[in-house]
Backbone as a chain_set.jsonl record, in Angstrom:
{"seq": "MRKRTKFILLLVTVLNVALFSITAYASGWLLKINNKTVITMSEFNEEYNASVELQIMNLPLMPENDIKEMMNSKELKKNFLKQLINEHIVIREAKKRKIFDDEAIERKLDILRKIFKRKLIWSEYIRKVISKKATANQAVMNDVYNKLLKDERTKHLSAIKKRDLAKLQARRQDLKVKLAQKVDELKSNQRVKISDDFDY", "coords": {"N": [[123.536, 68.717, 166.053], [123.359, 65.951, 166.481], [122.111, 65.921, 168.965], [119.625, 66.962, 168.308], [118.675, 64.953, 166.6], [118.536, 62.807, 168.406], [116.607, 63.802, 170.121], [114.37, 63.883, 168.404], [114.093, 61.157, 167.84], [113.521, 60.222, 170.409], [111.107, 61.553, 170.876], [109.48, 60.396, 168.875], [109.46, 57.749, 169.812], [108.157, 58.033, 172.301], [105.648, 58.939, 171.386], [104.839, 56.686, 169.923], [104.604, 54.767, 171.949], [102.549, 55.93, 173.471], [100.484, 55.888, 171.558], [100.222, 53.126, 171.194], [99.35, 52.403, 173.747], [96.875, 53.709, 173.882], [95.534, 52.415, 171.793], [95.577, 49.789, 172.733], [94.04, 50.095, 175.026], [91.6, 50.885, 173.9], [90.897, 48.652, 172.388], [90.974, 46.563, 174.154], [89.543, 44.221, 176.607], [86.486, 44.909, 178.312], [84.422, 43.89, 179.847], [84.07, 40.872, 181.549], [82.605, 37.697, 182.033], [82.611, 34.998, 184.088], [85.302, 34.554, 183.366], [85.225, 34.843, 180.63], [85.381, 36.9, 177.818], [82.944, 39.308, 177.332], [82.306, 41.784, 176.325], [84.162, 44.213, 174.523], [86.239, 47.177, 174.942], [85.994, 48.882, 172.705], [83.627, 47.917, 171.559], [81.827, 48.516, 173.592], [81.924, 51.345, 173.589], [80.898, 51.846, 171.036], [78.287, 50.807, 171.313], [77.334, 52.396, 173.419], [77.435, 55.014, 172.321], [75.627, 54.646, 170.241], [73.335, 54.229, 171.742], [72.944, 56.739, 172.862], [72.444, 58.202, 170.549], [70.062, 57.005, 169.887], [68.424, 57.937, 171.934], [68.315, 60.66, 171.333], [66.988, 60.738, 168.98], [64.325, 61.544, 168.784], [64.567, 64.15, 169.469], [65.104, 66.552, 167.802], [65.867, 69.24, 168.007], [67.794, 69.428, 169.878], [70.653, 70.92, 171.231], [74.003, 70.797, 169.842], [76.101, 70.875, 171.704], [74.933, 69.826, 174.01], [74.482, 67.241, 173.169], [77.11, 66.319, 172.837], [77.898, 66.482, 175.472], [76.309, 64.495, 176.617], [77.384, 62.275, 175.287], [79.898, 62.168, 176.453], [79.425, 61.827, 179.134], [80.255, 60.589, 182.257], [78.65, 59.551, 184.247], [76.327, 58.694, 182.876], [77.516, 56.749, 181.279], [78.356, 54.958, 183.224], [75.887, 54.088, 184.261], [74.865, 52.916, 181.95], [76.651, 50.802, 181.624], [76.075, 49.292, 183.924], [73.447, 48.45, 183.318], [74.024, 46.998, 181.039], [75.541, 44.865, 182.062], [73.568, 43.622, 183.654], [71.771, 42.83, 181.637], [73.337, 40.977, 180.154], [73.754, 39.002, 182.075], [71.129, 38.082, 182.495], [70.552, 37.186, 179.9], [72.329, 35.01, 179.676], [71.18, 33.285, 181.542], [68.68, 32.936, 180.357], [69.423, 31.568, 178.054], [70.379, 29.188, 179.148], [68.025, 28.113, 180.154], [66.687, 27.757, 177.848], [64.587, 29.36, 176.824], [63.942, 30.847, 174.65], [63.705, 31.017, 171.079], [66.22, 30.902, 168.74], [65.945, 31.337, 165.96], [63.431, 32.572, 165.781], [63.993, 34.894, 167.192], [65.884, 36.042, 165.456], [64.256, 36.527, 163.214], [62.539, 38.471, 164.264], [64.44, 40.435, 164.767], [65.222, 41.106, 162.171], [62.913, 42.389, 161.256], [62.805, 44.5, 163.097], [65.176, 45.813, 162.417], [64.532, 46.897, 159.916], [62.485, 48.675, 160.668], [63.869, 50.325, 162.465], [65.873, 51.387, 160.832], [64.359, 52.909, 159.057], [63.226, 54.758, 160.864], [65.549, 55.975, 161.783], [66.605, 57.251, 159.498], [64.499, 59.0, 159.02], [64.571, 60.622, 161.38], [67.13, 61.721, 161.124], [66.855, 63.206, 158.817], [64.966, 65.116, 159.65], [66.455, 66.405, 161.658], [68.687, 67.401, 160.225], [67.657, 68.829, 158.067], [64.949, 69.941, 158.375], [64.849, 70.969, 161.058], [66.667, 73.045, 161.092], [65.341, 75.1, 159.914], [63.39, 75.768, 161.636], [61.81, 78.197, 163.594], [61.354, 80.486, 166.382], [58.295, 81.648, 167.099], [57.29, 84.804, 168.212], [54.849, 85.417, 169.545], [53.88, 82.885, 170.248], [55.975, 82.07, 171.865], [55.789, 83.932, 173.981], [53.314, 83.208, 175.006], [53.802, 80.575, 175.909], [55.768, 81.142, 177.796], [54.344, 82.679, 179.701], [52.635, 80.707, 180.656], [54.49, 79.031, 181.876], [55.302, 80.646, 183.957], [53.123, 80.54, 185.664], [52.997, 77.9, 186.294], [53.415, 75.537, 188.801], [55.308, 73.541, 188.808], [57.505, 74.576, 187.513], [58.414, 76.576, 189.055], [60.809, 76.842, 190.429], [62.661, 77.478, 188.512], [64.812, 79.855, 186.882], [64.132, 83.134, 185.45], [65.459, 83.434, 183.022], [65.957, 80.788, 182.29], [63.337, 79.917, 181.974], [62.609, 81.483, 179.807], [64.29, 80.401, 177.877], [63.251, 77.794, 177.724], [60.692, 78.395, 176.809], [61.281, 79.451, 174.315], [62.396, 77.188, 173.096], [60.158, 75.481, 173.11], [58.461, 76.927, 171.435], [59.893, 76.77, 169.054], [59.744, 74.024, 168.654], [57.028, 73.709, 168.115], [56.867, 75.134, 165.722], [58.532, 73.554, 164.233], [57.019, 71.185, 163.979], [54.918, 72.122, 162.38], [56.304, 72.915, 160.037], [57.412, 70.468, 159.305], [55.118, 68.94, 158.74], [54.158, 70.398, 156.567], [56.231, 69.984, 154.739], [56.124, 67.213, 154.38], [53.574, 66.971, 153.233], [54.079, 68.367, 150.881], [55.995, 66.689, 149.663], [54.466, 64.383, 149.387], [52.619, 65.237, 147.499], [54.065, 65.158, 145.201], [54.34, 62.527, 144.644], [52.933, 59.328, 143.877], [50.807, 58.0, 145.99], [49.253, 55.158, 147.179], [46.884, 53.301, 148.98], [46.035, 49.979, 149.682], [42.794, 48.69, 148.994], [42.042, 46.554, 150.443], [43.0, 46.854, 152.938], [42.053, 47.092, 156.245], [41.06, 49.499, 158.39]], "CA": [[122.738, 67.913, 165.125], [123.085, 64.658, 167.111], [121.121, 66.164, 170.027], [118.326, 67.134, 167.652], [118.269, 63.615, 166.119], [118.15, 62.031, 169.588], [115.341, 64.353, 170.6], [113.32, 63.439, 167.474], [113.906, 59.711, 168.062], [112.856, 60.09, 171.704], [109.736, 62.014, 170.685], [108.787, 59.353, 168.095], [109.283, 56.597, 170.709], [107.11, 58.385, 173.268], [104.371, 58.959, 170.659], [104.483, 55.295, 169.582], [104.166, 54.118, 173.197], [101.234, 56.507, 173.79], [99.527, 55.379, 170.572], [100.01, 51.708, 171.5], [98.546, 52.341, 174.975], [95.512, 54.111, 173.536], [94.974, 51.332, 170.967], [95.362, 48.635, 173.614], [92.895, 50.421, 175.889], [90.371, 50.938, 173.094], [90.535, 47.335, 171.848], [91.005, 45.574, 175.23], [88.249, 43.811, 177.144], [85.87, 45.762, 179.334], [83.577, 43.077, 180.721], [84.199, 39.417, 181.468], [81.738, 36.927, 182.917], [83.215, 33.66, 184.226], [86.578, 34.585, 182.626], [85.011, 34.923, 179.184], [85.127, 38.279, 177.395], [81.592, 39.534, 176.849], [82.321, 42.999, 175.517], [85.429, 44.944, 174.519], [86.127, 48.632, 175.112], [85.497, 49.506, 171.463], [82.225, 47.525, 171.418], [81.061, 49.293, 174.572], [81.833, 52.723, 173.093], [79.969, 51.837, 169.895], [76.924, 50.599, 171.827], [76.941, 53.563, 174.216], [77.168, 56.122, 171.391], [74.376, 54.325, 169.54], [72.228, 54.414, 172.691], [72.731, 58.19, 172.963], [71.795, 58.591, 169.293], [68.683, 56.519, 169.979], [67.698, 58.839, 172.839], [68.125, 61.992, 170.739], [66.27, 60.597, 167.708], [63.086, 62.331, 168.833], [64.891, 65.484, 169.984], [65.857, 67.172, 166.697], [66.329, 70.59, 168.335], [68.775, 69.349, 170.953], [71.916, 71.55, 170.828], [75.158, 69.91, 169.652], [76.879, 70.835, 172.945], [74.239, 68.902, 174.917], [74.722, 65.889, 172.644], [78.502, 65.994, 173.185], [77.919, 66.286, 176.922], [75.748, 63.155, 176.845], [78.349, 61.299, 174.772], [81.064, 62.112, 177.341], [78.999, 61.765, 180.53], [80.73, 59.41, 183.003], [77.494, 59.024, 184.985], [75.498, 57.954, 181.919], [78.273, 55.552, 180.883], [78.316, 54.036, 184.363], [74.538, 53.501, 184.286], [74.748, 52.058, 180.771], [77.429, 49.591, 181.914], [75.288, 48.502, 184.895], [72.352, 47.831, 182.578], [74.653, 46.033, 180.131], [75.881, 43.694, 182.877], [72.29, 42.973, 184.0], [71.232, 42.197, 180.432], [74.146, 39.798, 179.815], [73.476, 37.976, 183.097], [69.793, 37.542, 182.195], [70.654, 36.459, 178.623], [72.977, 33.719, 179.969], [70.17, 32.466, 182.22], [67.649, 32.607, 179.363], [69.989, 30.54, 177.169], [70.417, 27.945, 179.916], [66.653, 27.598, 180.267], [66.183, 27.579, 176.473], [63.24, 29.951, 176.809], [63.681, 31.555, 173.398], [64.118, 30.347, 169.85], [67.165, 31.755, 168.0], [65.391, 31.686, 164.642], [62.349, 33.538, 166.008], [64.665, 36.148, 167.564], [66.483, 36.594, 164.23], [63.157, 37.059, 162.394], [62.118, 39.725, 164.896], [65.521, 41.404, 164.561], [65.141, 41.566, 160.775], [61.807, 43.358, 161.193], [63.21, 45.677, 163.874], [66.202, 46.531, 161.637], [63.82, 47.688, 158.901], [61.792, 49.77, 161.356], [64.856, 51.242, 163.025], [66.532, 52.081, 159.714], [63.401, 53.912, 158.588], [63.137, 55.796, 161.896], [66.83, 56.669, 161.843], [66.67, 58.148, 158.336], [63.464, 60.013, 159.286], [65.049, 61.566, 162.397], [68.299, 62.43, 160.584], [66.334, 64.195, 157.86], [64.365, 66.195, 160.438], [67.525, 67.139, 162.349], [69.626, 68.083, 159.314], [66.982, 69.651, 157.053], [63.794, 70.698, 158.861], [65.086, 71.672, 162.327], [67.428, 74.274, 160.834], [64.404, 76.127, 159.455], [62.413, 76.035, 162.702], [62.025, 79.464, 164.313], [60.478, 80.702, 167.544], [57.328, 82.728, 166.929], [57.279, 85.604, 169.439], [53.549, 85.287, 170.221], [53.853, 81.535, 170.84], [56.977, 82.09, 172.923], [55.221, 84.685, 175.107], [52.231, 82.39, 175.557], [54.427, 79.473, 176.664], [56.469, 81.754, 178.946], [53.321, 83.037, 180.693], [52.163, 79.441, 181.26], [55.573, 78.564, 182.746], [55.293, 81.508, 185.144], [52.011, 80.118, 186.531], [53.122, 76.472, 186.578], [54.117, 75.248, 190.06], [56.43, 72.628, 188.539], [58.662, 75.325, 186.998], [58.592, 77.724, 189.937], [62.213, 76.913, 190.856], [63.509, 77.888, 187.395], [65.05, 81.289, 186.727], [63.419, 83.762, 184.323], [66.237, 83.15, 181.798], [65.715, 79.382, 181.949], [61.958, 79.842, 181.476], [62.641, 82.063, 178.457], [64.931, 79.398, 177.001], [62.273, 76.716, 177.542], [59.61, 78.939, 175.981], [61.821, 79.542, 172.95], [62.521, 75.822, 172.594], [58.811, 74.982, 172.853], [57.962, 77.637, 170.244], [60.594, 76.184, 167.902], [59.19, 72.676, 168.461], [55.729, 73.867, 167.447], [57.149, 75.536, 164.351], [59.116, 72.37, 163.588], [55.902, 70.299, 163.629], [54.202, 72.737, 161.249], [57.171, 72.85, 158.849], [57.538, 69.058, 158.927], [53.836, 68.558, 158.118], [54.121, 71.063, 155.252], [57.2, 69.319, 153.87], [55.584, 65.879, 154.063], [52.483, 67.2, 152.272], [54.712, 68.754, 149.608], [56.606, 65.482, 149.093], [53.36, 63.494, 148.992], [51.978, 65.762, 146.282], [54.93, 64.822, 144.058], [54.429, 61.069, 144.531], [51.631, 58.648, 143.813], [50.66, 57.135, 147.161], [47.967, 54.448, 147.156], [46.721, 52.262, 149.997], [45.182, 48.897, 149.223], [41.405, 48.673, 149.455], [41.889, 45.415, 151.342], [43.457, 47.215, 154.287], [40.898, 47.438, 157.078], [41.446, 50.257, 159.571]], "C": [[122.335, 66.579, 165.76], [122.016, 64.801, 168.202], [119.723, 66.265, 169.444], [117.782, 65.789, 167.183], [117.787, 62.753, 167.28], [116.793, 62.474, 170.118], [114.169, 63.876, 169.738], [113.013, 61.962, 167.676], [113.163, 59.451, 169.369], [111.384, 60.463, 171.597], [108.907, 60.974, 169.943], [108.496, 58.145, 168.965], [108.148, 56.842, 171.698], [105.732, 58.368, 172.607], [103.902, 57.554, 170.312], [103.956, 54.543, 170.8], [102.761, 54.599, 173.573], [100.162, 55.962, 172.864], [99.202, 53.918, 170.837], [99.105, 51.555, 172.718], [97.089, 52.668, 174.701], [94.818, 53.0, 172.757], [94.645, 50.12, 171.825], [94.164, 48.86, 174.508], [91.594, 50.326, 175.112], [89.92, 49.558, 172.651], [90.504, 46.251, 172.918], [89.625, 45.244, 175.747], [87.772, 44.773, 178.22], [85.115, 44.915, 180.343], [83.802, 41.595, 180.457], [83.212, 38.797, 182.448], [82.257, 35.501, 182.907], [84.458, 33.526, 183.331], [86.429, 34.596, 181.107], [84.65, 36.364, 178.808], [83.744, 38.396, 176.778], [81.555, 40.752, 175.933], [83.675, 43.706, 175.646], [85.16, 46.436, 174.726], [85.497, 49.283, 173.879], [84.031, 49.162, 171.226], [81.33, 48.316, 172.366], [80.855, 50.719, 174.075], [80.852, 52.833, 171.929], [78.528, 51.723, 170.377], [76.439, 51.816, 172.612], [76.58, 54.74, 173.311], [75.869, 55.904, 170.63], [73.171, 54.537, 170.446], [71.909, 55.896, 172.879], [71.997, 58.684, 171.722], [70.329, 58.17, 169.287], [67.836, 57.452, 170.838], [67.396, 60.185, 172.188], [67.379, 61.941, 169.402], [65.022, 61.468, 167.656], [63.293, 63.726, 169.416], [65.713, 66.25, 168.941], [66.402, 68.563, 166.997], [67.363, 70.594, 169.455], [70.096, 69.952, 170.486], [73.071, 70.559, 170.765], [75.979, 69.783, 170.93], [76.269, 69.866, 173.953], [74.451, 67.454, 174.482], [76.129, 65.43, 173.019], [78.632, 65.708, 174.674], [77.383, 64.913, 177.284], [76.733, 62.074, 176.428], [79.504, 61.089, 175.757], [80.717, 61.971, 178.817], [79.444, 60.457, 181.21], [79.571, 58.733, 183.739], [76.606, 58.182, 184.077], [76.189, 56.67, 181.467], [78.253, 54.505, 181.979], [76.961, 53.326, 184.426], [74.328, 52.543, 183.121], [75.471, 50.74, 181.001], [76.686, 48.688, 182.898], [74.164, 47.748, 184.192], [72.87, 46.74, 181.649], [74.98, 44.73, 180.865], [74.609, 42.917, 183.213], [71.721, 42.203, 182.81], [71.997, 40.925, 180.08], [73.931, 38.654, 180.812], [72.14, 37.286, 182.801], [69.823, 36.716, 180.909], [71.279, 35.082, 178.841], [71.985, 32.756, 180.616], [69.082, 32.018, 181.238], [68.132, 31.506, 178.416], [70.022, 29.18, 177.862], [69.043, 27.286, 179.961], [66.011, 27.331, 178.913], [64.763, 28.14, 176.337], [62.973, 30.782, 175.552], [64.275, 30.783, 172.223], [64.988, 31.309, 169.046], [66.605, 32.224, 166.664], [64.287, 32.737, 164.764], [62.929, 34.904, 166.369], [65.242, 36.825, 166.331], [65.419, 37.2, 163.307], [62.681, 38.406, 162.937], [63.167, 40.823, 164.677], [65.516, 41.959, 163.141], [64.059, 42.63, 160.613], [62.196, 44.649, 161.902], [64.276, 46.502, 163.149], [65.557, 47.428, 160.585], [63.164, 48.913, 159.528], [62.796, 50.813, 161.837], [65.566, 52.038, 161.93], [65.648, 53.21, 159.197], [63.319, 55.088, 159.566], [64.411, 56.635, 161.954], [66.967, 57.675, 160.706], [65.698, 59.312, 158.524], [63.994, 61.077, 160.259], [66.247, 62.367, 161.915], [67.861, 63.521, 159.608], [65.743, 65.404, 158.606], [65.451, 67.06, 161.072], [68.339, 67.992, 161.383], [68.954, 69.017, 158.311], [65.912, 70.55, 157.672], [64.119, 71.536, 160.097], [65.84, 72.988, 162.135], [66.523, 75.433, 160.418], [63.397, 76.525, 160.533], [62.778, 77.307, 163.463], [61.034, 79.588, 165.462], [59.582, 81.908, 167.295], [57.177, 83.476, 168.264], [55.978, 85.449, 170.231], [53.44, 83.94, 170.929], [54.796, 81.484, 172.037], [56.449, 82.804, 174.171], [54.13, 83.891, 175.811], [52.782, 81.263, 176.426], [55.093, 80.015, 177.928], [55.483, 82.107, 180.066], [52.762, 81.8, 181.404], [53.206, 78.9, 182.241], [55.626, 79.373, 184.045], [54.245, 81.06, 186.156], [52.14, 78.66, 186.983], [53.976, 76.237, 187.829], [55.365, 74.389, 189.824], [57.686, 73.357, 188.067], [58.978, 76.553, 187.854], [60.064, 77.942, 190.313], [63.15, 77.419, 189.748], [63.644, 79.411, 187.325], [64.276, 81.813, 185.523], [64.117, 83.461, 183.0], [65.972, 81.727, 181.322], [64.305, 79.204, 181.377], [61.862, 80.409, 180.064], [63.219, 81.068, 177.451], [63.974, 78.254, 176.689], [61.13, 77.154, 176.627], [60.048, 79.023, 174.516], [61.921, 78.163, 172.307], [61.154, 75.247, 172.231], [58.205, 75.622, 171.607], [58.61, 77.085, 168.977], [60.067, 74.783, 167.597], [57.851, 72.741, 167.725], [55.919, 74.231, 165.975], [57.726, 74.371, 163.55], [58.015, 71.409, 163.123], [55.152, 70.811, 162.399], [55.013, 72.584, 159.967], [57.348, 71.413, 158.349], [56.276, 68.583, 158.21], [53.732, 69.155, 156.715], [55.039, 70.359, 154.265], [56.7, 67.951, 153.434], [54.458, 66.0, 153.035], [53.033, 67.552, 150.893], [55.309, 67.539, 148.909], [55.543, 64.5, 148.61], [52.737, 63.932, 147.674], [52.778, 65.437, 145.02], [55.041, 63.319, 143.824], [53.021, 60.479, 144.474], [51.543, 57.643, 144.956], [49.283, 56.496, 147.132], [47.969, 53.356, 148.219], [45.716, 51.235, 149.493], [43.783, 48.981, 149.811], [41.142, 47.543, 150.44], [42.321, 45.728, 152.787], [42.284, 47.737, 155.106], [41.392, 48.193, 158.315], [40.327, 51.065, 160.159]], "O": [[121.2, 66.119, 165.634], [121.143, 63.947, 168.355], [118.761, 65.733, 169.998], [116.595, 65.503, 167.338], [116.777, 62.058, 167.175], [115.953, 61.662, 170.506], [113.114, 63.511, 170.257], [111.854, 61.55, 167.685], [112.293, 58.583, 169.441], [110.519, 59.784, 172.151], [107.77, 60.695, 170.324], [107.412, 57.568, 168.879], [107.293, 55.982, 171.909], [104.768, 57.857, 173.176], [102.71, 57.256, 170.394], [102.991, 53.784, 170.706], [101.897, 53.803, 173.941], [99.067, 55.614, 173.305], [98.048, 53.506, 170.721], [98.214, 50.705, 172.742], [96.183, 52.007, 175.208], [93.66, 52.678, 173.02], [93.59, 49.503, 171.678], [93.364, 47.952, 174.734], [90.609, 49.764, 175.592], [88.722, 49.297, 172.542], [90.062, 45.135, 172.646], [88.646, 45.894, 175.383], [88.571, 45.369, 178.942], [85.156, 45.181, 181.544], [83.736, 41.124, 179.322], [83.009, 39.306, 183.55], [82.338, 34.867, 181.855], [84.637, 32.525, 182.637], [87.401, 34.382, 180.384], [83.748, 36.968, 179.388], [83.408, 37.685, 175.831], [80.872, 40.76, 174.909], [84.251, 43.785, 176.731], [84.017, 46.891, 174.689], [84.597, 50.116, 173.987], [83.267, 50.002, 170.75], [80.23, 48.732, 172.004], [79.743, 51.244, 174.131], [80.076, 53.785, 171.843], [77.651, 52.45, 169.909], [75.283, 52.222, 172.491], [75.55, 55.386, 173.503], [75.105, 56.841, 170.399], [72.113, 54.97, 169.99], [70.747, 56.27, 173.036], [71.057, 59.473, 171.814], [69.467, 58.874, 168.76], [66.68, 57.727, 170.517], [66.355, 60.786, 172.451], [67.163, 62.973, 168.767], [64.701, 62.054, 166.622], [62.338, 64.399, 169.805], [66.881, 66.56, 169.174], [67.312, 69.024, 166.308], [67.761, 71.66, 169.926], [70.618, 69.544, 169.448], [73.119, 69.6, 171.534], [76.502, 68.707, 171.221], [76.99, 69.168, 174.665], [74.582, 66.557, 175.314], [76.324, 64.297, 173.462], [79.373, 64.816, 175.088], [77.931, 64.238, 178.155], [76.901, 61.075, 177.128], [80.026, 59.982, 175.885], [81.608, 61.992, 179.666], [79.059, 59.366, 180.791], [79.515, 57.508, 183.841], [76.182, 57.09, 184.454], [75.545, 55.635, 181.292], [78.147, 53.31, 181.705], [76.897, 52.112, 184.621], [73.698, 51.496, 183.27], [74.972, 49.68, 180.621], [76.666, 47.468, 182.733], [73.953, 46.56, 184.435], [72.242, 45.693, 181.49], [74.729, 43.637, 180.357], [74.573, 41.694, 183.075], [71.25, 41.075, 182.952], [71.39, 39.908, 179.746], [73.928, 37.483, 180.432], [72.039, 36.06, 182.851], [69.191, 35.662, 180.835], [70.822, 34.096, 178.263], [71.948, 31.57, 180.288], [68.623, 30.876, 181.28], [67.364, 30.628, 178.025], [69.731, 28.152, 177.25], [68.915, 26.07, 179.824], [64.928, 26.751, 178.834], [63.865, 27.484, 175.808], [61.894, 31.358, 175.407], [65.218, 30.006, 172.373], [64.549, 32.408, 168.707], [66.778, 33.383, 166.286], [64.211, 33.669, 163.964], [62.434, 35.938, 165.92], [65.111, 38.038, 166.169], [65.64, 38.245, 162.695], [62.452, 39.351, 162.183], [62.83, 41.982, 164.435], [65.774, 43.145, 162.932], [64.254, 43.636, 159.931], [61.958, 45.746, 161.396], [64.29, 47.729, 163.244], [65.976, 48.568, 160.384], [63.262, 50.027, 159.013], [62.608, 52.014, 161.647], [65.826, 53.231, 162.094], [66.118, 54.317, 158.934], [63.338, 56.252, 159.164], [64.36, 57.849, 162.15], [67.393, 58.811, 160.919], [66.025, 60.461, 158.227], [63.883, 62.275, 160.001], [66.383, 63.546, 162.244], [68.426, 64.614, 159.582], [65.987, 66.555, 158.242], [65.382, 68.288, 161.031], [68.646, 69.149, 161.668], [69.608, 69.903, 157.761], [65.956, 71.771, 157.517], [63.709, 72.694, 160.179], [65.676, 73.927, 162.914], [66.893, 76.599, 160.552], [62.647, 77.488, 160.373], [63.911, 77.47, 163.916], [60.018, 78.894, 165.51], [60.048, 83.047, 167.281], [56.964, 82.861, 169.308], [56.009, 85.36, 171.458], [52.968, 83.859, 172.063], [54.463, 80.929, 173.084], [56.645, 82.328, 175.29], [54.029, 83.895, 177.038], [52.299, 81.023, 177.533], [54.992, 79.415, 178.998], [55.759, 81.861, 181.24], [52.456, 81.842, 182.596], [52.861, 78.378, 183.301], [55.956, 78.838, 185.103], [54.45, 81.184, 187.364], [51.481, 78.236, 187.932], [55.12, 76.687, 187.901], [56.351, 74.5, 190.552], [58.795, 72.839, 188.195], [59.711, 77.448, 187.433], [60.507, 79.077, 190.492], [64.304, 77.751, 190.02], [62.719, 80.15, 187.661], [63.821, 81.039, 184.68], [63.461, 83.256, 181.979], [65.789, 81.476, 180.131], [64.098, 78.448, 180.427], [61.128, 79.885, 179.226], [62.715, 80.914, 176.338], [63.886, 77.795, 175.55], [60.664, 76.388, 175.783], [59.283, 78.706, 173.605], [61.581, 77.983, 171.138], [60.996, 74.609, 171.19], [57.526, 74.959, 170.823], [57.949, 76.949, 167.947], [59.955, 74.395, 166.434], [57.576, 71.938, 166.833], [55.229, 73.711, 165.098], [57.453, 74.217, 162.359], [58.071, 70.883, 162.012], [54.799, 70.045, 161.503], [54.483, 72.174, 158.934], [57.425, 71.165, 157.146], [56.36, 67.902, 157.188], [53.27, 68.492, 155.785], [54.682, 70.158, 153.104], [56.831, 67.572, 152.27], [54.395, 65.223, 152.082], [52.521, 67.095, 149.87], [55.149, 67.376, 147.699], [55.693, 63.867, 147.565], [52.374, 63.104, 146.839], [52.239, 65.44, 143.913], [55.747, 62.88, 142.916], [52.059, 61.069, 144.964], [52.137, 56.566, 144.894], [48.268, 57.19, 147.068], [48.925, 52.589, 148.343], [44.673, 51.59, 148.944], [43.612, 49.305, 150.986], [40.156, 47.561, 151.177], [42.043, 44.969, 153.716], [41.612, 48.692, 154.719], [42.055, 47.618, 159.179], [40.522, 51.752, 161.161]]}, "num_chains": 1, "name": "protein.A"}
């Protein structure tokens, strides 16, 4: 009984140490400039994941496995960190030179937040609702495949890869059609009016 109790206590201790190490790693600093912490590990992970989500916003048919691969890519994280360092260095220099107005930046950020929020909801809706209904029309797929066979840029690709690309392209075309139909359907249920003063 005592051996079992000791084993359990040892196991709990090991788990606590591991959990503390993981927490310390996740919350510790990642980047310092002139001995001042610029970004923590958790902040970097949040920014990196958000940057991946930004890249896939316009790729609603991207497979989940490819998204996970991007999220976990060491190469992409390394490149993101390099860019992050460059940006922080430039920002420090810009602040020294006082070449931007904080209030003007905040106003622009407020506008960009509205735009980005709208785009984010739009892309999430397409990914979670419309993309699931997108299918690959066989005639379209064959047409795209035949074009890929003649294209010098895709000569190095295998027949299977070309088929996959053709299927993806056919689904993208179907996605556009289904999205347009859905938008028209939603518009028909709402009263949309544009001001006569708008000159376009």
